[in-house]
N, C-alpha and C positions, 0 to 999 in steps of 0.2 A: 446398615442403619446407626445414626447416631443423634442423640439428644444434646449433645456438646453443640454450644452456639459459637462459630468461629467468629472474629472481627471482620474477615471480609471472604467471600468465597467468589473465586475468580472462574468464569465461564469462558472456556477456550484458552488455549496456549499457544500463542504465535510470540513474535519477537516484544509486542508492547506487552501484553501480559505478564511474559517471562520477565522483560525488564522490572516490572512492578515487582514481581516474586523475589527477583535479586536484589531490587533494593531495599524492600523491606526485611530481607534476611540479614541487612547490614547495620541497619538501625539499633541503637540501644533499646528502644522501646522493646517489651514482648509482644509481638502481634501475632496471633492466632490464624492463619491463612491458609487456604487450599486452593488450588487451581485444577480445574478439570477439562479434559480434552477428551473427544470422542475418538480419537485415533488411537491405534494400539503403542505408535511411538512418536518420537519429533520427528519432523521434515517439513522443511521450509520451501515451497513452492517445488517440490520434488520434480515435479513434469517438466521443468525448465530448468533444472540443474546442468545445463550443458557445458561442456570442455570449452575453457576459453571465455566464458562469461564471467562479467564482474559487477559488483555493485554500482550503482549510480551514484553513491554518498561516500565519502572519505570512512576509513576503518573506525575514525574516532565518535563516527554515529552509532557506535555498538549502543549496546542496551544499557550501559551505566555510565560511561566515562566523562560524557555532557553534564553529568550531575556529579560524578565523585571520580576524579581519575585515578584515585587510590583503591579503588574497588579490587576486591579480591575477582570479581566476576568481569572485568575488562578484557577485552579483546588481547592486548599487550600481556596480560598475564597466563591468558590460555596459550598464547606463544610460550610463554617461560614454562609453562606446566609441560608443554608437548615438545618441549625442546628444539623450537624453532624461531628462537628469538634473533639469533645470529643469520638465520637464511633471510627472515623478513627483513633486518636490518639492510642487507643488500639487495633485496628485492627493490628497494625504492621506489615505491608506488602507493600511493593513498586508496586506490580502487583495488579492493581486495578479490581474488576470485568467489565466485557466489558460492562454490562447492564448499570452500572453506568456512565460509560464514556461516553455511549451514552446520559445517562440522563445529564451529564454535558455539553455537546455540544448543547443539545435542551435548557438550561438555557442561555447559551452565545446567542443562537440565538436570543431569547426572549429578551434578554437585549439591543441587536443592532437594530437600525434602518434601516441600510443598505442591510439585506436578502432581498429578495422578491420571494416568491413561487408561483408555477404554471406560472412560465415562461420558456417555453422551447426555447430555442435560436435555430433558424435554420438556422440564416447566419450572416455571419460578412463581411463587405464590407469597401472599404476604399472610403472615400470622398474625391476626388482629389482637388475640390475647396476648401474646408473647412480644407481639413488636419487633419482628425479625423477619427474615426472609427464609422460605423452606425452598430449597432447589432440590428437583427431583431428577434422578437420572438413572440410566440404565448402562449395562454391557452390552454394546453391538453386538455379541457373536452369541453370548450365554441369555440376553435378555433379564439378567438379573437384576432387581432393583434397588436403587441406593438414595439416600435421603442426606441432605447436608442443610444445616441452619446456619446464617449468616446475617449478622449486624449491617454489613453493606454487601455490595456486589460490585464485581469489576467484570464489565460485559466486553469480551477481546473476542467476538465469534468471527471476525475477518469477513472478506469480500467472497463472493462467488463468482466462476466463471459466467459471463455473459452470453448466452447466445440467441442473437436475434430470432423470434417465434417464426418468421418467414423463412429461415433457414435451419428449421429444425425437422425431425423425422424421418433422418436418413441412416445408413449404416454408420455407427460410431467408431469405425474403423477407417471410414474413407471420408466422413465431415466431422468435422471436431474442432475443438478449442485448442489454443496454443498450450493451455495449462497442461493438456495430456500428450503432448508432442513426444516426448521422451520413451514415454509407453508404446506409443504407436510407430516409431521411426522407422521399424523394420519391414512395416507394412508399406510406408511411404516411399522407401527405397527401391523399393520392388514395382513400384509405379512407372507407368510411360509418360504421365503427364501431372505435374504438380499445380495448384494455384494456393497462394497465401491473401488472404483477405484483411485488409487493416495495416495503417501504418505507425503503431506504438513500438515502444522498444521489443515486445515480447514477439510481434512480426518480423522487426527486424533481424532480431538472433535466430529464429525460425529461417529466416531467407538464407543468412548468411552461413549456418549451419548446412544446409540444404546445397547452397552454391558451392562451399568447398568440397562436397561429397558428390556432385554433379558429374564430374569427370570418370568417377567409378561406376557410375549407375545408369547415365545417359538419358535421364529423365528431362524433359520440357520444363523450366520452372517459370512461373509468372507470379507478379505481386501487384495486387490491385487495391488502391484505397480511395474513399471518397471524399477524403482530405483533398486541399489544394495542392499538396505536393508531399514529397518524403523530407518533410523538413525536421531539422535538429532540435531537440530539447534545450531550452535556455540553460546555459553552464557558464554564463560569465561572473565574476565574482560581485560585481553589484547586483546583477539580475538575482544570484542565490540568495541575497538578503531577506527575499520575500519568503523564505524559509527560516523565520525567525520569531522570539516572541513579542518584538513589536509590531512586524506587518500582522501577524494572528490577532493581537488586539486591537489593530485598527480595523480589519476586516469584520471580527464580531461587535464594533459599535456602530457598524454602519447599516442603515435601515435594511430591513430583510429584502425588500424589492430592489434595492441597492446590488445587494450580494446575488441574488438570483440572475441578475443581469451581468455581473462582473465574471462570477466562478465559472461559467461554461464556456466563457471568452479566454480561460487561460490555460488552454490545454498543454501549449507549447512549455509552461513552467515545469509541468510533470508528465508530461503523456507523450512527447516528441521522441524523436530516437538520439540515443546517444552520438554526441558527435565522435567517439571514438568508432564505435561501431559502423555509423554512416560512412567515414573514412576507409575503414576496412574493405567495406563492401565494393565501395569505388574503386578501390586499388585492385582489389581481387578481379572485377570486371576489365580493369585495364589492363592487366597482365594477361587474361584470358584473351582480348581482343588483338594481341601484337601478332603481326604476320598478317593483317586484312582478315583474321578470323572474326567470325561473327558469333559470340556468346549465345547459346539456345536459352534465352532470358528475354522476359518481357516485363517493365515497370510501368504502369498507368495509372495517373492520380485522377481526380475528381470524376471516379466512377462509383457509382452507388450499385451493389449487388442487390436488386429488388426481388429476385425468386432463386429457386433452386430446383432442377428436377431430372431425377434420374433417367438416362436417356441410353439403353443397350450398353452398360457397363461404364458410361461415365456420367459426369454430371454435366448439365447445361446451366449455365449463370446466365440468368437474364439482368443484362448490364445497363446502367443508363449514365452516358457523360453529361452531367447537370450543367456545365458551362455553355456546351455547344448544343445541348439537347438533343443528342444522338443516341440512338438505342442500338445494342450489337449483343449477339450470344457469344459465349465464351466456354468451350467444353474443355474439362477436364476430370482425369480419374480419381484424383485425392484432392479435397478442398480443406484448406487448415484456416480456420478463423480465429484473426487477433482481435476480437470486438469488443474486449474490455471487461472489466469486471463490475458488478452491481452489489449493493449492501440494501438488501431487503430486511425489513423488521422480521426478526427472528419469530417463529412461532411460540417459541419457548417463553415469550412475555405476552401471550393472550390473557393469562390469569390476570394480568395487572393493567389492561388495556385500558379501563375506567380511570385509574390513577393516574395515568401518564399522561402529560400535557401535550397535545399536537398541535401543530400549527397549522394555517389555512389549507395546506398543500399536503396534510397527513403525515407530515415529519416530526420527529422530535424537537421539543423545545429543549434549549440547552442552558446551563448556568453559563456564565463567564469561565469558570474553572472545570469546564467539561464534565459536568456532571446532568444527567437526565432530570428534567424537572418532574416530579413525581409528588404526589400528595403523602406519601409516606415518609417516616421520618429517617429510614435508613436510605443510605445513599447509592445511586448506582453510577458507577463511574464509566464512562464511553471510550471506549479504544477506538480510532478510525470509524466511527459512526456519524460524526458531526462537520461532516465536510461543508455542509451547506449554511451552517453558522459561523464556524470558524475560517474557512478556506482551504486554500491549496496546501496548507502545511499539514494539514491533520492525516494523509498518510505517510508523511516523510518519517524516517526511520530516528533521524536526528532529535526533531522536535518531539518525538515519543518520548524522550529520556525528559523533556521539560514538563509535559502533562503529567509523568509519573511523580515528579516532584512535587506537583501539587497534590496529587492523591496521598503519596504517603505523608506529608505535611498534615494535611487536613486528618488522616487516619491516627497519627501520632500525637496530634494537637499541639505540636511544635516544630518551628524549621529545622526538620533532620538534614535537610537538603538547602541549599540557597536557590532562591526563585531568582533567576537571573534578570536584569534588566538593562536598558542603553548598552545593548549589543552590536548595535549596528552605526556606519556612518552617517546614514543618511535619515531622515525622518519621513514618516508616513502620514501623520497627522497634521493638520493646520498648527494645534495648539503645542504639538513639539517644536514644529520649525519655528514659530514666532518666540517660541521661550530660547531657543538656540541661537536665533538670528538677531543682533542687534539691531539691524535696521528694519525688521518685519514687524507689524502690527495689524490687529483684526481692522475692519473698515467700523470707524466710528469709535474705537480706542484712543487714549491718548498715547502719542506718539514719544519713543525715547531717543529717537535720532537727532544729533545737533541741528539747529537751524540756523539763517542768518543773523537772527537778534541775539543768537548765544554769544 
């Protein structure tokens, strides 16, 4: 317990808050910070650290490089410190192994003094008299209580595996989220039949991993999704420009009702299957089918799993093909749910509920620079909790660096890192297009284009 008031207390240590810690550590200003994490050590999506899987973004989207390529905490400097810079040079790929990204983040954690582990934050209160936040934490194993005081907060509690309520209540070894796949894989390999539900990248990676291992274990392998198909994630260069400061600003400026229509329909910008993974799966199926052989595999789209029942050592999936409106039952010994992640409002904010500004749907109201709208003078910086206000770039690792730039500059009171603008070849707002295109003008405004009378 301490009465010291820090400049900022971070809740959660994931890539975004770790990036904030690294960027604060590198500025000239003396910023007193601490970052609290419930787990005993750092691991990034440990249950999905599968051999052969890679980041979906280039290594340049590490936690600092897009703000400061010269940072001591860059991925390239990690390689230098690990003695792997030449090995990476000849590796010749931007998408690095996910296991190495995790190792890089662990290295950054070890280099910094500000992350503290085994600190589960249970409540955040506002001290009216002292005008700062009081953060209450506990050690998950010993229940020892800790208190931290901060002028500002950085909320980086991350997302939570989403299990649809109608699919809950079964053995956690037999029916589980993809986030726990690596922990349960030995159980899966002993099964006679396995079904994966969902068509995002995690589901695809689990399917590919099990497809590769199928020849040694001889289980039936099925993959169901309610989506229209096993479609790839957008990965064209022009398409990727939706993950830029300009597009984020464009979305933020839209009316909330327009955002609520837009964002749920942009899944393939960030939720589909990586084209490389898709190609690897197809190629493996092709090789397995050589010589008129039939892989013991099923892929079926447009199918919603409406219920799950335990029947004699198997699970009966009540399925509905929504396009043809046909129902069927599918049995499987193990069911792996790639049903995404959600971001509920954490209970630790309950003491601040009356001061937080909520929109009509009970979501945070958020400032343009990613701060929670709140009646207190202390800022609460949001890390990946503002998808509904800023759009699909919010979970993106590359844009996390841009967001942290704004946080750091506000904390130190000067531009410690450049706030990039005009970073793309296309325009998203009409104002930008009219400004850049000599022949364009808004209706009713005076045109600048030459006429016959000129």
